[in-house]
Each structure stands twice: as structure tokens, then as C-alpha cells.
C-alpha positions in Angstrom: -46.0 -7.4 -96.0 -44.2 -10.3 -97.5 -42.3 -10.6 -100.8 -45.3 -12.0 -102.6 -47.3 -8.8 -101.9 -45.0 -6.9 -104.3 -44.8 -9.6 -107.0 -46.5 -8.8 -110.3 -47.7 -11.5 -112.5 -48.8 -11.1 -116.1 -52.3 -12.4 -116.5 -53.3 -13.7 -119.9 -55.7 -11.6 -121.9 -59.3 -12.9 -121.7 -60.1 -15.2 -124.6 -62.7 -12.7 -125.9 -60.0 -9.9 -126.2 -56.9 -10.5 -128.2 -53.6 -9.1 -126.9 -52.5 -5.7 -128.1 -49.5 -5.8 -130.4 -46.3 -3.9 -129.7 -47.0 -1.5 -132.7 -50.2 -0.1 -134.0 -51.1 1.5 -137.4 -52.7 4.9 -136.7 -54.6 6.9 -139.3 -52.8 10.1 -140.3 -54.0 13.3 -141.9 -53.4 13.5 -145.6 -50.5 15.5 -147.0 -48.2 15.2 -144.0 -44.6 13.9 -144.4 -43.4 10.9 -142.5 -41.5 13.0 -140.0 -44.4 15.5 -139.6 -47.4 13.1 -139.7 -50.4 14.2 -137.6 -52.5 11.4 -136.2 -56.2 11.7 -137.0 -58.6 11.8 -134.1 -62.4 11.1 -134.3 -65.2 12.7 -132.3 -67.6 10.1 -130.9 -71.3 10.8 -130.7 -71.0 11.2 -126.9 -68.4 14.0 -127.3 -65.3 12.0 -126.4 -62.3 12.1 -128.7 -61.2 8.7 -130.0 -57.8 7.6 -131.3 -58.4 4.9 -133.9 -55.8 2.2 -133.8 -55.4 -0.8 -136.1 -53.6 -4.0 -135.2 -52.5 -4.7 -138.8 -52.1 -2.7 -142.0 -54.6 -4.8 -143.9 -57.2 -4.0 -141.2 -56.5 -0.3 -141.5 -57.0 -0.4 -145.3 -60.1 -2.6 -145.0 -61.6 -0.3 -142.3 -60.5 3.1 -143.5 -60.1 2.7 -147.3 -57.1 2.2 -149.6 -56.1 5.8 -149.6 -55.8 6.3 -145.8 -52.4 7.7 -144.8 -51.0 6.0 -141.7 -48.1 6.0 -139.2 -46.7 3.1 -137.4 -46.6 3.8 -133.7 -45.2 1.9 -130.7 -47.9 0.9 -128.3 -45.8 1.8 -125.3 -45.6 5.4 -126.6 -49.4 6.0 -126.6 -49.2 7.9 -123.3 -46.7 10.3 -124.9 -49.0 10.7 -127.9 -51.9 11.5 -125.5 -49.9 14.3 -124.0 -49.3 15.9 -127.4 -52.7 15.1 -128.9 -55.3 14.5 -126.1 -57.8 11.7 -126.6 -60.3 10.0 -124.3 -60.4 6.5 -125.6 -58.6 4.2 -128.0 -60.8 2.2 -130.4 -59.2 -0.8 -132.1 -59.9 -2.0 -135.7 -63.1 0.1 -136.1 -64.5 0.2 -139.6 -65.4 3.7 -140.8 -68.3 4.4 -143.1 -67.1 4.8 -146.7 -68.2 8.4 -146.8 -65.5 9.1 -144.1 -62.7 7.5 -146.2 -60.0 9.6 -147.8 -59.9 9.8 -151.6 -56.9 9.5 -153.9 -55.0 12.8 -154.2 -56.3 14.4 -151.0 -53.7 16.7 -149.4 -55.5 17.7 -146.3 
């Protein structure tokens, strides 16, 4: 092997897929404190568990409603989150139906 066999090069993300930011906004369960926030997971129709992740706070509010609690999470820590709260897939900027939105004053 030569030295170029071990070289890694960052390839740009395809134009159809924007790059993932260094932090994500994750929906949290209502009523949790900032230090004890529990990230919400969603069950997909095929049985997989999804972590919903939003690339901007305005997208989370638009997709999950104005009363959705959230936590800011470093993208590089998603593997650690997966060990604590297993999930099968990460879904980015996914709108939820309004009937799934949290309402003002919910405490969990």
C-alpha cells in the first residue's frame, strides 16, 4: 500500500442533500427540565424507531408546533444518544400532523 491508500478526503454532499449542521434541535417530552430532558422518539409504520431532528429552530416549530419542547444536541453525539435511547433511523425536518403536536400547558 502506498500513502494515498490511507488518505481520507472529504467529499462534498450531493447537491440534492444539504450538509448536516454541527447541532440539531431534537423534540423533547413535555415537562422535563433542561438537565433532565428526554428526547422524543417516534414509531414509524414499518415498526422502526425514528429520532426526529431539525436543522433549525424555526423548522422544528413549523413542523412540530409552537409548543414543542426541544433540546439542542451536538450532531457528533448522536451515537451516544443512540446508546442511551436506541433508534433505528434519523429523520430530518419532518413535518408532523397537527394532531401529533403538543398543546400549551402539557406536562407529559
